[in-house]
Steps between C-alpha positions, in 0.01 A plus 500: 500500500405852424612674173717732711676213647550343150661834380730497789619151435550585125695799607716299730578238230593775254731658762667175574549429137646857439726443806670188340827556338501504124685168501203340696241664270686397168404134488133572541507777247697295246257216548201726439654651185603162372139384521360813349741498206436143441138576462546832330835493320664824387435657152788736429428759222867558380803292441771574246643145459422500125742782419771350716458176307537695176784714623711229676420192307390620153141377570653138477310314774734204468775712651324529826317264730222684674436191717836585670591782743580772237665723780786259510570470131848579393569826295382474133779538244464838338274638777642779736596337828347784699151399413297369800417138535161407363213536745265250327468119451255233541605369829499852648160583353357198665680583832348852481151375451464665162182395340499749202762704341471773235815476289600846387531524122743788525728639210719800512324846436773574231353220286189647319304443187487161333806390675325554837202283381750215375683507839180493692376206308841317562461557872139364501627190317778463755238502792292233320805287429590532870150374607518227247840389619369457869128375456510336843573842660360759275172559306393798285211698632275749331225551742442502859330178472802365326722606802255293728526190267877508485520509879265200527719316256808570705647764254622859533262704279714695245366829367637769278530866548642739230728756681480800261254659284774559224471119441175543318655723233216752526259228361168408653510175271834400650352563852223254405745238382703531809189430696431199274840367582430516858599856639275582773632838606689776329712742686425833316854623509835385612769750608455728206205675335349333192294646219188519709574478872729678746734303726575589859874514448503726184416849424124543429383540129138392491386626845392140563345326213446611136167430328642173369613408843139536616403260203756262632337487842145456337632211288659339801176523690324339202749220478537424877858604519579671842634861472832500679615844636846409640767726344246763377487866601251623763309688219483158313372330810228743550391496124504126492304462821243740370461326162518130604165319551675214668736474797855595436820356644836633601687172431834601697465838683519648861359761727643844414413623843780286624758548219466821287557342156292538196472123475291507808126557548405802706215495747253700277565240224473211751142634590403494139632151452275401785209663325598330186516149682867475370804370663855616588749216492815581717838501333813375669747748338695643781510853367114501493479332843744715709527878483852473627600265210317731256699808635824296492447380143443859392820610670700223336367591157612863565848380605534302191415799289727728706808287421441395142203613279629532135529706283509806728455435858694318781804556716675218331336518159641258251697318784265202589759324711550815723135569507424134603756516782352829627159343496611198698655739759178674529305179542748386779437841681122472441372147553179416338178464719300187472131446441321246702211261486333695777507812269314308236239406756478878589406568140234230509375632835462858355331400184254289722447796734414751214347290230377203698583130537329435154776707315835344604700219341845378409703590192859432612683597183751211573765439232413850381698682777876473578447487887233407733391596856660291763300184544329506153779383279296238300150366423518269784490783758140599464390315809751707703303818390171354590648396831584869567155616404332239719719621788376838437144393552370422152204279497502174298235648274717810418817275453310279256379811322858623457626165399260431218139607574529864383672429177253222412219751567658753273549244217143373534355853496706577188373188329137598600540853356634358180191278464275794543691711246535232249105456505504830325637586146870575503577881503609659169851571630551131599715458177654847510875533475658852521 
């Protein structure tokens, strides 16, 4: 058989496959993804279960059984009934082929100073107590090799990420101690600026990073803590990418070319991420996934202010019941659009196209968002997303990279850079506190 004949046969087979209805393709794709994720289970970079455990259950793990389906738990006394069901539990993590999870150590940006340090330590303690409570399912991990070892032992590797630079209280010694306790990334800001870095959703003050902010980057590189650029301003992204000697991450961000929101990563920055050998881990927040949802949310916020925005603004100022009724009428006349799983795949496609297959991953932000795209309502749904990517033509190699290979590489390179830097004397500013 000639090479030309072989190519014709291959083209015919591809055409026959594409001609099959989606229902006929689905079992083959699902089986392929099942095999792939069994071999290369997902490492998700961002889950906010820890704060939900604090907020809903007072950090008392005896009040919730994570071995049950937490989406079906009855309302918690004293907790608002309009909170969404929990999106995370151990059975669903297993069903979702999750092999590694960064638990977000988040605290409100309004908590600062020593109180922020205390609350951060409490959340780290909660994470470790959770792991200790379920040793057959969870295992703490501090390195890429630890993640691999946990998987071989049948456990879900549990890692810690600090979600706000304000949590170090402007102290490099505190940064070092958080690393010693297990934190393996630090998100430089949350939604507001801090004393040394600008957030993407606040008015700029530092034009990116202050001199102390650059010192934070240097010390993170020396420690082996990954620089996380989700939530930061574009200027902060550029400054950090220029300063970091190790690959950076966006633990839960999206492609700004698809949704024009400052939480996204534009194409110029994506190209720099590729050059840095970093990673963008895609967020499931509907307002970052769908431009229609983002536009609707902005309109809804405007309507809320139009009806009642004390002390000076609003058609029904000081009349909350009347304002609420007017808002409900507006919602009836303006139904909310929905984000979809396919839109999340669009973001992953775009990042792969611009930055390459080595720069994409998953950071769902589950239990940190009030709503999810259709089809992605819990940690058990990751295989559906990989099914969609497979149907779009992603190779097994690229799927495995997005599932875990890319973040493992980023972690390993950060560890390697840290070893190189620690071979030299510590810089004089390593103990500097502004």
